[in-house]
Backbone as JSON Lines, residues from 0, in Angstrom:
{"i":0,"aa":"M","n":[41.32,-20.41,0.23],"ca":[40.68,-19.59,-0.74],"c":[39.0,-19.85,-0.47]}
{"i":1,"aa":"G","n":[38.73,-18.43,-0.44],"ca":[37.19,-18.42,-0.15],"c":[36.3,-18.92,-1.49]}
{"i":2,"aa":"K","n":[35.15,-19.39,-1.21],"ca":[34.18,-19.76,-2.09],"c":[33.09,-18.66,-2.25]}
{"i":3,"aa":"L","n":[32.46,-18.54,-3.35],"ca":[31.63,-17.69,-3.51],"c":[30.24,-18.43,-3.6]}
{"i":4,"aa":"R","n":[29.19,-17.95,-2.64],"ca":[27.93,-18.65,-2.61],"c":[26.68,-17.88,-3.22]}
{"i":5,"aa":"Y","n":[25.83,-18.29,-4.13],"ca":[24.59,-17.62,-4.47],"c":[23.17,-18.27,-3.51]}
{"i":6,"aa":"T","n":[22.85,-17.75,-2.74],"ca":[21.76,-18.26,-2.0],"c":[20.46,-17.43,-2.18]}
{"i":7,"aa":"A","n":[19.29,-17.97,-2.35],"ca":[18.14,-17.0,-2.14],"c":[16.77,-17.81,-1.91]}
{"i":8,"aa":"I","n":[15.85,-17.0,-1.55],"ca":[14.6,-17.73,-1.51],"c":[13.63,-17.33,-2.57]}
{"i":9,"aa":"T","n":[13.11,-18.57,-3.07],"ca":[12.5,-18.53,-4.3],"c":[10.76,-19.17,-4.46]}
{"i":10,"aa":"S","n":[10.05,-18.74,-5.12],"ca":[8.83,-19.43,-5.22],"c":[9.14,-20.84,-5.89]}
{"i":11,"aa":"L","n":[8.19,-21.57,-5.98],"ca":[8.44,-22.94,-6.57],"c":[8.63,-22.69,-7.87]}
{"i":12,"aa":"D","n":[8.08,-21.71,-8.59],"ca":[8.42,-21.5,-10.26],"c":[9.49,-20.66,-10.41]}
{"i":13,"aa":"G","n":[10.49,-20.47,-9.41],"ca":[11.8,-19.96,-9.61],"c":[12.11,-18.49,-9.75]}
{"i":14,"aa":"Y","n":[11.19,-17.71,-8.87],"ca":[11.19,-16.32,-9.04],"c":[11.46,-15.81,-7.41]}
{"i":15,"aa":"T","n":[12.25,-15.01,-7.27],"ca":[13.02,-14.0,-6.1],"c":[11.67,-13.08,-5.92]}
{"i":16,"aa":"A","n":[11.34,-12.69,-6.75],"ca":[10.13,-11.59,-6.41],"c":[9.01,-11.61,-7.56]}
{"i":17,"aa":"D","n":[8.02,-11.2,-7.52],"ca":[6.83,-11.66,-8.3],"c":[6.56,-10.35,-9.37]}
{"i":18,"aa":"A","n":[5.76,-10.53,-9.88],"ca":[5.64,-9.49,-11.12],"c":[5.57,-8.0,-10.74]}
{"i":19,"aa":"Q","n":[5.03,-7.83,-9.69],"ca":[4.85,-6.59,-8.98],"c":[5.82,-6.03,-8.12]}
{"i":20,"aa":"G","n":[7.22,-7.08,-8.01],"ca":[8.1,-6.73,-7.35],"c":[7.99,-7.1,-6.02]}
{"i":21,"aa":"S","n":[7.12,-7.84,-5.47],"ca":[6.79,-8.11,-3.86],"c":[7.54,-9.24,-4.03]}
{"i":22,"aa":"F","n":[7.89,-9.44,-2.55],"ca":[8.46,-10.69,-2.06],"c":[8.01,-11.12,-0.8]}
{"i":23,"aa":"D","n":[6.62,-10.46,-0.26],"ca":[6.04,-10.77,0.8],"c":[5.79,-12.24,1.3]}
{"i":24,"aa":"W","n":[5.49,-12.9,0.04],"ca":[4.92,-14.21,0.09],"c":[6.36,-14.88,0.46]}
{"i":25,"aa":"A","n":[7.55,-14.49,0.36],"ca":[8.65,-15.42,0.68],"c":[9.26,-15.13,2.23]}
{"i":26,"aa":"A","n":[8.59,-14.29,2.88],"ca":[9.16,-13.98,4.28],"c":[9.22,-15.2,5.05]}
{"i":27,"aa":"P","n":[10.54,-15.4,5.51],"ca":[10.86,-16.65,6.23],"c":[10.44,-16.83,7.59]}
{"i":28,"aa":"D","n":[9.71,-17.75,7.96],"ca":[9.51,-17.76,9.64],"c":[10.85,-18.03,10.15]}
{"i":29,"aa":"E","n":[10.5,-18.4,11.47],"ca":[11.81,-18.35,12.85],"c":[12.57,-19.61,12.17]}
{"i":30,"aa":"A","n":[11.95,-20.66,11.85],"ca":[12.98,-22.04,11.57],"c":[13.83,-21.43,10.19]}
{"i":31,"aa":"V","n":[13.27,-21.14,9.3],"ca":[13.95,-20.91,7.91],"c":[15.14,-19.7,8.62]}
{"i":32,"aa":"H","n":[14.4,-18.48,9.16],"ca":[15.42,-17.68,9.5],"c":[16.64,-18.0,10.13]}
{"i":33,"aa":"S","n":[16.26,-18.8,11.15],"ca":[17.66,-19.55,12.12],"c":[18.44,-20.05,11.13]}
{"i":34,"aa":"F","n":[17.78,-21.06,10.05],"ca":[18.73,-21.92,9.75],"c":[19.59,-20.84,8.55]}
{"i":35,"aa":"V","n":[18.99,-19.89,8.09],"ca":[19.61,-18.7,6.95],"c":[20.88,-18.25,8.17]}
{"i":36,"aa":"N","n":[20.59,-18.09,9.24],"ca":[21.6,-17.34,10.28],"c":[22.75,-18.23,10.3]}
{"i":37,"aa":"D","n":[22.59,-19.63,10.51],"ca":[23.52,-20.58,10.44],"c":[24.47,-20.69,9.26]}
{"i":38,"aa":"L","n":[23.89,-20.48,8.1],"ca":[24.47,-20.32,6.82],"c":[25.27,-18.91,6.49]}
{"i":39,"aa":"E","n":[24.88,-18.13,7.06],"ca":[25.45,-16.82,6.95],"c":[26.62,-16.54,7.98]}
{"i":40,"aa":"R","n":[26.73,-17.35,8.69],"ca":[28.0,-17.13,9.91],"c":[29.31,-17.12,9.03]}
{"i":41,"aa":"D","n":[29.32,-17.96,8.05],"ca":[30.78,-18.17,7.63],"c":[31.17,-17.09,6.41]}
{"i":42,"aa":"I","n":[30.25,-16.1,6.23],"ca":[30.52,-15.23,5.18],"c":[31.37,-14.0,5.9]}
{"i":43,"aa":"G","n":[32.13,-13.77,5.01],"ca":[33.09,-12.81,5.2],"c":[32.75,-11.38,4.5]}
{"i":44,"aa":"T","n":[32.28,-11.6,3.25],"ca":[31.99,-10.44,2.45],"c":[30.54,-10.5,1.73]}
{"i":45,"aa":"Y","n":[29.51,-9.68,1.73],"ca":[28.44,-9.68,1.01],"c":[28.8,-8.9,-0.31]}
{"i":46,"aa":"L","n":[28.44,-9.47,-1.62],"ca":[28.69,-8.68,-2.8],"c":[27.06,-8.25,-3.31]}
{"i":47,"aa":"Y","n":[26.71,-6.95,-3.19],"ca":[25.25,-6.6,-3.66],"c":[25.28,-5.74,-4.81]}
{"i":48,"aa":"G","n":[24.26,-6.07,-5.67],"ca":[23.84,-5.04,-6.61],"c":[23.04,-3.92,-5.77]}
{"i":49,"aa":"R","n":[22.91,-2.85,-6.39],"ca":[22.11,-1.43,-5.7],"c":[20.74,-2.23,-4.92]}
{"i":50,"aa":"R","n":[19.92,-2.85,-5.9],"ca":[18.43,-2.99,-5.48],"c":[18.57,-4.02,-4.01]}
{"i":51,"aa":"M","n":[19.35,-4.89,-4.3],"ca":[19.65,-5.81,-3.12],"c":[20.16,-5.16,-1.85]}
{"i":52,"aa":"Y","n":[21.13,-4.21,-1.9],"ca":[21.62,-3.38,-1.04],"c":[20.53,-2.48,-0.27]}
{"i":53,"aa":"E","n":[19.6,-2.05,-1.12],"ca":[18.6,-0.98,-0.57],"c":[17.94,-1.84,0.35]}
{"i":54,"aa":"V","n":[17.31,-3.14,-0.12],"ca":[16.57,-3.86,0.98],"c":[17.51,-4.65,2.06]}
{"i":55,"aa":"M","n":[18.8,-4.72,1.83],"ca":[19.26,-4.89,3.24],"c":[19.7,-3.94,4.13]}
{"i":56,"aa":"Q","n":[19.66,-2.68,3.56],"ca":[20.28,-1.83,4.58],"c":[19.4,-1.8,5.85]}
{"i":57,"aa":"Y","n":[18.2,-2.2,5.76],"ca":[17.31,-2.42,7.03],"c":[18.06,-2.8,8.22]}
{"i":58,"aa":"W","n":[18.9,-4.04,8.07],"ca":[19.75,-4.72,8.95],"c":[20.58,-3.77,9.58]}
{"i":59,"aa":"E","n":[21.15,-2.68,8.96],"ca":[22.05,-1.81,9.75],"c":[21.59,-1.26,10.92]}
{"i":60,"aa":"T","n":[20.44,-0.78,11.1],"ca":[19.63,-0.32,12.09],"c":[18.72,-1.21,12.98]}
{"i":61,"aa":"A","n":[18.56,-2.45,12.43],"ca":[17.76,-3.28,13.01],"c":[18.02,-3.55,14.53]}
{"i":62,"aa":"P","n":[17.03,-3.68,15.6],"ca":[17.31,-3.71,16.78],"c":[17.88,-5.2,17.19]}
{"i":63,"aa":"T","n":[18.7,-5.13,18.04],"ca":[19.69,-6.29,18.59],"c":[19.55,-6.64,20.05]}
{"i":64,"aa":"D","n":[18.34,-5.83,20.49],"ca":[17.98,-6.0,22.2],"c":[17.03,-7.05,22.4]}
{"i":65,"aa":"D","n":[16.66,-7.19,23.56],"ca":[15.99,-8.23,23.95],"c":[14.54,-7.87,23.57]}
{"i":66,"aa":"G","n":[14.04,-6.85,23.06],"ca":[12.5,-6.49,22.36],"c":[12.41,-7.09,21.03]}
{"i":67,"aa":"Q","n":[13.51,-7.64,20.53],"ca":[13.43,-8.2,19.27],"c":[13.38,-9.75,19.33]}
{"i":68,"aa":"P","n":[12.83,-10.53,18.3],"ca":[12.89,-11.95,18.53],"c":[14.36,-12.14,18.31]}
{"i":69,"aa":"S","n":[14.92,-13.14,18.87],"ca":[16.26,-13.61,19.07],"c":[16.96,-13.93,17.56]}
{"i":70,"aa":"Y","n":[16.24,-14.46,16.64],"ca":[16.64,-15.08,15.58],"c":[16.97,-13.69,14.8]}
{"i":71,"aa":"L","n":[15.94,-12.65,14.89],"ca":[16.12,-11.46,13.88],"c":[17.21,-10.67,14.41]}
{"i":72,"aa":"A","n":[17.45,-10.56,16.13],"ca":[18.49,-9.76,16.67],"c":[20.03,-10.65,15.95]}
{"i":73,"aa":"D","n":[19.56,-12.02,16.0],"ca":[21.01,-12.52,15.71],"c":[21.43,-12.23,14.13]}
{"i":74,"aa":"Y","n":[20.26,-12.09,13.26],"ca":[20.83,-11.76,11.89],"c":[21.4,-10.57,11.71]}
{"i":75,"aa":"A","n":[20.7,-9.45,12.54],"ca":[21.23,-8.14,12.52],"c":[22.67,-7.93,12.97]}
{"i":76,"aa":"R","n":[23.12,-8.54,13.98],"ca":[24.35,-8.79,14.5],"c":[25.13,-9.24,13.29]}
{"i":77,"aa":"I","n":[24.8,-10.62,12.64],"ca":[25.8,-10.9,11.81],"c":[25.66,-10.23,10.23]}
{"i":78,"aa":"W","n":[24.86,-9.57,10.03],"ca":[25.15,-8.74,9.03],"c":[25.79,-7.72,9.27]}
{"i":79,"aa":"Q","n":[25.38,-6.79,10.34],"ca":[26.55,-5.72,10.73],"c":[27.9,-6.0,10.9]}
{"i":80,"aa":"A","n":[28.16,-7.18,11.21],"ca":[29.56,-7.76,11.29],"c":[30.3,-8.1,10.05]}
{"i":81,"aa":"T","n":[29.54,-8.0,8.95],"ca":[30.25,-8.42,7.75],"c":[30.33,-7.44,6.83]}
{"i":82,"aa":"D","n":[31.55,-7.64,6.09],"ca":[31.98,-6.58,5.14],"c":[31.03,-6.65,3.81]}
{"i":83,"aa":"K","n":[30.66,-5.37,3.07],"ca":[29.81,-5.51,1.97],"c":[30.56,-4.85,0.93]}
{"i":84,"aa":"I","n":[30.06,-5.14,-0.41],"ca":[30.39,-4.29,-1.5],"c":[29.26,-4.21,-2.31]}
{"i":85,"aa":"V","n":[29.0,-3.09,-2.45],"ca":[27.92,-2.8,-3.5],"c":[28.3,-2.32,-4.94]}
{"i":86,"aa":"Y","n":[27.64,-2.92,-6.0],"ca":[28.01,-2.32,-7.31],"c":[27.02,-1.62,-7.54]}
{"i":87,"aa":"S","n":[27.14,-0.28,-8.32],"ca":[26.18,0.64,-8.63],"c":[26.96,1.73,-9.59]}
{"i":88,"aa":"T","n":[26.02,1.76,-10.42],"ca":[26.25,2.94,-11.29],"c":[25.54,4.38,-11.1]}
{"i":89,"aa":"T","n":[24.39,4.09,-10.06],"ca":[23.72,5.11,-9.71],"c":[23.91,5.59,-8.35]}
{"i":90,"aa":"L","n":[24.5,4.76,-7.65],"ca":[24.71,5.23,-5.93],"c":[25.93,6.19,-6.11]}
{"i":91,"aa":"D","n":[25.72,7.33,-5.17],"ca":[26.93,8.28,-5.17],"c":[27.66,7.77,-3.7]}
{"i":92,"aa":"N","n":[26.96,7.24,-2.71],"ca":[27.62,6.93,-1.58],"c":[26.8,5.58,-0.95]}
{"i":93,"aa":"V","n":[27.23,5.21,0.21],"ca":[26.51,4.04,0.98],"c":[26.4,4.53,2.18]}
{"i":94,"aa":"S","n":[25.69,3.98,2.84],"ca":[25.28,4.74,4.32],"c":[25.52,3.48,5.49]}
{"i":95,"aa":"T","n":[25.76,2.23,5.07],"ca":[26.17,1.43,6.25],"c":[27.66,1.4,6.4]}
{"i":96,"aa":"A","n":[27.98,0.7,7.63],"ca":[29.41,0.61,8.05],"c":[29.88,-0.75,7.14]}
{"i":97,"aa":"R","n":[31.26,-0.7,7.18],"ca":[31.8,-1.85,6.54],"c":[31.42,-2.05,5.19]}
{"i":98,"aa":"T","n":[30.93,-0.81,4.45],"ca":[30.58,-1.0,3.0],"c":[31.57,-0.23,2.14]}
{"i":99,"aa":"K","n":[31.76,-0.97,1.24],"ca":[32.37,-0.1,-0.31],"c":[31.45,-0.19,-1.15]}
{"i":100,"aa":"L","n":[31.73,0.92,-2.14],"ca":[30.83,1.11,-3.22],"c":[32.0,1.07,-4.5]}
{"i":101,"aa":"E","n":[31.29,0.25,-5.24],"ca":[32.2,0.28,-6.48],"c":[31.23,0.27,-7.87]}
{"i":102,"aa":"P","n":[31.87,1.16,-8.88],"ca":[30.93,1.49,-9.87],"c":[30.53,0.43,-11.02]}
{"i":103,"aa":"S","n":[31.06,-0.91,-11.0],"ca":[31.04,-1.99,-11.58],"c":[31.37,-3.13,-11.47]}
{"i":104,"aa":"F","n":[31.05,-4.5,-11.55],"ca":[31.07,-5.77,-11.37],"c":[32.38,-6.06,-12.3]}
{"i":105,"aa":"D","n":[33.52,-6.45,-11.56],"ca":[34.72,-6.95,-12.43],"c":[35.04,-8.35,-12.15]}
{"i":106,"aa":"P","n":[34.74,-9.37,-12.79],"ca":[34.92,-10.66,-12.33],"c":[36.52,-10.88,-12.12]}
{"i":107,"aa":"D","n":[37.43,-10.39,-12.64],"ca":[39.0,-10.66,-12.42],"c":[39.14,-10.14,-10.79]}
{"i":108,"aa":"T","n":[38.51,-8.98,-10.36],"ca":[38.54,-8.4,-9.01],"c":[37.8,-9.42,-8.13]}
{"i":109,"aa":"V","n":[36.89,-10.03,-8.58],"ca":[36.12,-11.01,-7.65],"c":[36.88,-12.19,-7.42]}
{"i":110,"aa":"R","n":[37.37,-12.49,-8.63],"ca":[38.13,-13.93,-8.75],"c":[39.47,-13.51,-7.43]}
{"i":111,"aa":"A","n":[40.16,-12.56,-7.52],"ca":[41.37,-12.24,-6.74],"c":[40.81,-12.16,-5.44]}
{"i":112,"aa":"M","n":[39.56,-11.67,-5.05],"ca":[38.99,-11.45,-3.67],"c":[38.66,-13.03,-3.17]}
{"i":113,"aa":"K","n":[38.34,-13.72,-4.17],"ca":[38.16,-15.34,-3.45],"c":[39.32,-15.98,-3.07]}
{"i":114,"aa":"E","n":[40.42,-15.62,-4.29],"ca":[41.81,-16.32,-3.94],"c":[42.42,-15.92,-2.58]}
{"i":115,"aa":"E","n":[42.24,-14.58,-2.22],"ca":[42.75,-13.99,-1.16],"c":[42.12,-14.01,0.11]}
{"i":116,"aa":"S","n":[40.87,-14.67,0.25],"ca":[39.81,-14.8,1.2],"c":[39.97,-15.91,2.0]}
{"i":117,"aa":"E","n":[39.92,-15.74,3.32],"ca":[40.05,-16.82,4.18],"c":[38.6,-17.29,4.51]}
{"i":118,"aa":"R","n":[37.36,-16.54,4.01],"ca":[36.34,-16.62,4.57],"c":[35.34,-16.92,3.01]}
{"i":119,"aa":"E","n":[34.07,-17.55,3.29],"ca":[33.29,-17.27,2.17],"c":[32.74,-15.82,1.77]}
{"i":120,"aa":"L","n":[32.41,-15.71,0.48],"ca":[31.95,-14.75,-0.11],"c":[30.22,-15.08,-0.38]}
{"i":121,"aa":"S","n":[29.55,-13.98,-0.32],"ca":[27.94,-14.27,-0.65],"c":[27.74,-13.27,-1.77]}
{"i":122,"aa":"I","n":[26.99,-13.63,-2.92],"ca":[26.66,-12.56,-3.85],"c":[24.8,-12.64,-3.72]}
{"i":123,"aa":"G","n":[24.5,-11.34,-3.55],"ca":[23.25,-10.99,-3.4],"c":[22.42,-10.51,-4.43]}
{"i":124,"aa":"G","n":[21.29,-10.98,-5.08],"ca":[20.53,-10.65,-5.87],"c":[20.68,-11.03,-7.33]}
{"i":125,"aa":"P","n":[19.59,-11.39,-8.17],"ca":[19.76,-12.17,-9.37],"c":[20.55,-11.68,-10.26]}
{"i":126,"aa":"G","n":[20.54,-10.43,-10.46],"ca":[21.05,-9.37,-11.47],"c":[22.47,-9.81,-11.48]}
{"i":127,"aa":"L","n":[23.12,-9.32,-10.36],"ca":[24.43,-9.37,-10.01],"c":[24.68,-10.78,-10.04]}
{"i":128,"aa":"A","n":[24.2,-11.91,-9.38],"ca":[24.42,-13.2,-9.35],"c":[24.37,-13.89,-10.9]}
{"i":129,"aa":"A","n":[23.71,-13.15,-11.83],"ca":[23.87,-13.92,-13.16],"c":[25.28,-13.46,-13.6]}
{"i":130,"aa":"S","n":[25.51,-12.23,-13.57],"ca":[26.86,-11.86,-13.91],"c":[28.09,-12.87,-13.46]}
{"i":131,"aa":"A","n":[27.97,-13.3,-12.23],"ca":[28.98,-13.96,-11.71],"c":[28.9,-15.34,-12.08]}
{"i":132,"aa":"L","n":[27.67,-15.88,-12.21],"ca":[27.53,-17.27,-12.76],"c":[28.0,-17.18,-14.15]}
{"i":133,"aa":"R","n":[27.77,-16.51,-15.11],"ca":[28.18,-16.42,-16.64],"c":[29.82,-16.4,-16.58]}
{"i":134,"aa":"A","n":[30.46,-15.89,-15.48],"ca":[31.82,-15.64,-15.6],"c":[32.52,-16.82,-14.71]}
{"i":135,"aa":"G","n":[31.37,-17.68,-14.53],"ca":[32.14,-18.99,-13.73],"c":[32.72,-18.88,-12.36]}
{"i":136,"aa":"L","n":[32.27,-17.79,-11.63],"ca":[32.74,-17.47,-10.26],"c":[31.92,-18.12,-9.12]}
{"i":137,"aa":"V","n":[30.91,-18.6,-9.57],"ca":[29.95,-18.95,-8.29],"c":[30.17,-20.41,-7.91]}
{"i":138,"aa":"D","n":[30.69,-20.8,-6.8],"ca":[30.89,-22.2,-6.59],"c":[30.0,-22.99,-5.9]}
{"i":139,"aa":"H","n":[28.88,-22.37,-5.07],"ca":[27.87,-23.14,-4.49],"c":[26.53,-22.12,-4.67]}
{"i":140,"aa":"I","n":[25.45,-22.88,-5.2],"ca":[24.2,-22.54,-5.31],"c":[23.26,-22.9,-4.42]}
{"i":141,"aa":"G","n":[22.57,-21.84,-3.43],"ca":[21.5,-22.42,-2.64],"c":[20.28,-22.04,-2.87]}
{"i":142,"aa":"V","n":[19.38,-22.61,-2.46],"ca":[17.83,-22.37,-3.0],"c":[16.85,-22.7,-1.78]}
{"i":143,"aa":"I","n":[16.25,-21.83,-1.06],"ca":[15.13,-22.11,-0.35],"c":[13.63,-22.08,-1.17]}
{"i":144,"aa":"V","n":[13.11,-23.02,-1.58],"ca":[11.94,-22.97,-2.49],"c":[10.86,-22.87,-1.13]}
{"i":145,"aa":"V","n":[10.08,-21.75,-1.5],"ca":[8.96,-21.85,-0.47],"c":[7.78,-22.21,-1.13]}
{"i":146,"aa":"P","n":[6.55,-22.66,-0.5],"ca":[5.38,-23.29,-0.95],"c":[4.61,-22.22,-1.71]}
{"i":147,"aa":"A","n":[4.92,-21.72,-2.94],"ca":[4.1,-20.38,-3.37],"c":[4.59,-20.71,-4.89]}
{"i":148,"aa":"V","n":[3.38,-20.44,-5.81],"ca":[3.71,-20.42,-7.35],"c":[3.33,-18.65,-7.42]}
{"i":149,"aa":"V","n":[4.09,-17.94,-8.16],"ca":[3.68,-16.73,-8.45],"c":[3.44,-16.02,-9.83]}
{"i":150,"aa":"G","n":[3.91,-17.01,-10.7],"ca":[3.46,-16.88,-12.12],"c":[4.3,-16.01,-12.67]}
{"i":151,"aa":"G","n":[5.66,-15.23,-12.44],"ca":[6.3,-14.75,-13.11],"c":[7.03,-13.64,-12.18]}
{"i":152,"aa":"G","n":[8.07,-12.78,-12.72],"ca":[8.77,-11.78,-11.83],"c":[10.1,-11.74,-12.15]}
{"i":153,"aa":"T","n":[10.99,-11.87,-11.09],"ca":[12.28,-11.85,-11.05],"c":[12.84,-13.3,-10.94]}
{"i":154,"aa":"A","n":[13.43,-13.67,-12.11],"ca":[14.01,-15.21,-12.05],"c":[15.1,-15.43,-11.12]}
{"i":155,"aa":"F","n":[15.25,-16.34,-10.38],"ca":[16.29,-16.45,-9.48],"c":[17.56,-16.8,-10.25]}
{"i":156,"aa":"L","n":[17.46,-17.75,-11.51],"ca":[18.7,-17.85,-12.5],"c":[18.13,-17.34,-13.73]}
{"i":157,"aa":"P","n":[19.54,-17.0,-14.45],"ca":[19.1,-16.12,-15.92],"c":[18.71,-17.42,-16.8]}
{"i":158,"aa":"D","n":[18.11,-16.82,-17.86],"ca":[17.91,-17.52,-19.14],"c":[19.28,-17.84,-19.84]}
{"i":159,"aa":"G","n":[19.12,-19.04,-20.33],"ca":[20.44,-19.22,-21.28],"c":[21.69,-19.98,-20.44]}
{"i":160,"aa":"L","n":[21.51,-20.17,-19.22],"ca":[22.66,-20.59,-18.31],"c":[22.66,-22.01,-18.28]}
{"i":161,"aa":"R","n":[23.84,-22.65,-18.57],"ca":[24.12,-24.07,-18.48],"c":[24.9,-24.15,-17.31]}
{"i":162,"aa":"L","n":[24.46,-25.33,-16.36],"ca":[25.56,-25.62,-15.07],"c":[25.43,-27.22,-14.89]}
{"i":163,"aa":"D","n":[26.61,-27.67,-14.36],"ca":[25.99,-28.83,-13.98],"c":[26.39,-29.04,-12.52]}
{"i":164,"aa":"L","n":[25.55,-29.38,-11.74],"ca":[25.71,-29.22,-10.21],"c":[25.82,-30.52,-9.47]}
{"i":165,"aa":"E","n":[26.25,-30.57,-8.47],"ca":[26.37,-31.55,-7.08],"c":[25.61,-31.47,-6.12]}
{"i":166,"aa":"L","n":[24.6,-32.13,-5.79],"ca":[23.81,-31.88,-4.77],"c":[24.72,-31.99,-3.23]}
{"i":167,"aa":"L","n":[24.75,-31.14,-2.48],"ca":[25.52,-31.19,-1.12],"c":[24.55,-31.1,0.15]}
{"i":168,"aa":"D","n":[23.23,-30.56,0.16],"ca":[22.74,-30.85,1.14],"c":[21.21,-30.35,0.8]}
{"i":169,"aa":"E","n":[20.27,-30.91,1.61],"ca":[18.95,-30.69,1.59],"c":[18.17,-30.78,2.93]}
{"i":170,"aa":"H","n":[17.52,-29.78,3.16],"ca":[16.6,-29.67,4.52],"c":[15.27,-29.13,4.24]}
{"i":171,"aa":"G","n":[14.34,-29.99,4.8],"ca":[12.76,-29.57,4.77],"c":[12.54,-28.73,6.17]}
{"i":172,"aa":"F","n":[11.57,-28.04,5.96],"ca":[10.95,-26.96,6.98],"c":[9.59,-27.37,7.21]}
{"i":173,"aa":"P","n":[9.05,-27.25,8.56],"ca":[7.57,-27.41,8.91],"c":[6.6,-26.67,8.15]}
{"i":174,"aa":"D","n":[7.12,-25.2,7.75],"ca":[6.1,-24.53,6.54],"c":[5.95,-25.0,5.33]}
{"i":175,"aa":"G","n":[6.74,-26.11,5.05],"ca":[6.77,-26.62,3.5],"c":[7.91,-25.98,2.59]}
{"i":176,"aa":"A","n":[8.78,-25.09,3.22],"ca":[9.87,-24.75,2.48],"c":[10.87,-25.7,2.3]}
{"i":177,"aa":"V","n":[11.6,-25.69,1.35],"ca":[12.7,-26.68,1.34],"c":[14.07,-26.17,0.89]}
{"i":178,"aa":"Y","n":[15.16,-26.47,1.58],"ca":[16.54,-25.74,1.12],"c":[17.52,-26.85,0.12]}
{"i":179,"aa":"L","n":[18.07,-26.56,-0.86],"ca":[18.65,-27.24,-1.53],"c":[20.18,-26.65,-1.83]}
{"i":180,"aa":"A","n":[21.07,-27.2,-1.49],"ca":[22.48,-26.6,-1.9],"c":[23.2,-27.52,-2.61]}
{"i":181,"aa":"Y","n":[23.96,-26.63,-3.7],"ca":[24.66,-27.76,-4.85],"c":[26.12,-26.91,-5.05]}
{"i":182,"aa":"R","n":[26.9,-27.66,-5.48],"ca":[28.08,-27.27,-5.68],"c":[28.14,-27.22,-7.2]}
{"i":183,"aa":"V","n":[28.7,-26.11,-7.7],"ca":[28.96,-25.89,-9.37],"c":[30.24,-26.71,-9.88]}
{"i":184,"aa":"K","n":[29.91,-27.66,-10.58],"ca":[31.02,-28.28,-11.08],"c":[31.65,-27.67,-12.3]}
{"i":185,"aa":"Q","n":[32.92,-27.3,-12.01],"ca":[33.77,-26.5,-12.89],"c":[34.09,-27.26,-14.12]}
């Protein structure tokens, strides 16, 4: 049975994007990106909302040759080899390989996907993740906290959510970022 992970890079005050929608302050350096690559290798399917999918589409055509830093080329290869499901009521089609478009997020369908999957699943984007968290579908939460306070924006976790967690892993990076991984207690 596959586990569903929700992992994101956030500011210290818990935002994935600032009030202007920017996340340039969260750009991972080589050490963080390489760490994320290793986390992503076990993923069999990415679940995305429209906005996250639009951001991640870059990786479909990102260079994987010697002209690209190896950690970026590595991530591009990982992303291109992984199945993707995009949940959107506004997209008519998707432009990336290995990608399926669904009009709505159905917790029962995702629950069945987890039961049938031999690999991990990852949910990307705080809006879609909020639906999965509220439905009790998320097994692991990972957060890379960067040394920045942005004062508002898109919250990593939804308001009104209560979860009990067990720390699984922690890792510090030279740039001051910290990775924390938790198991959601059911």
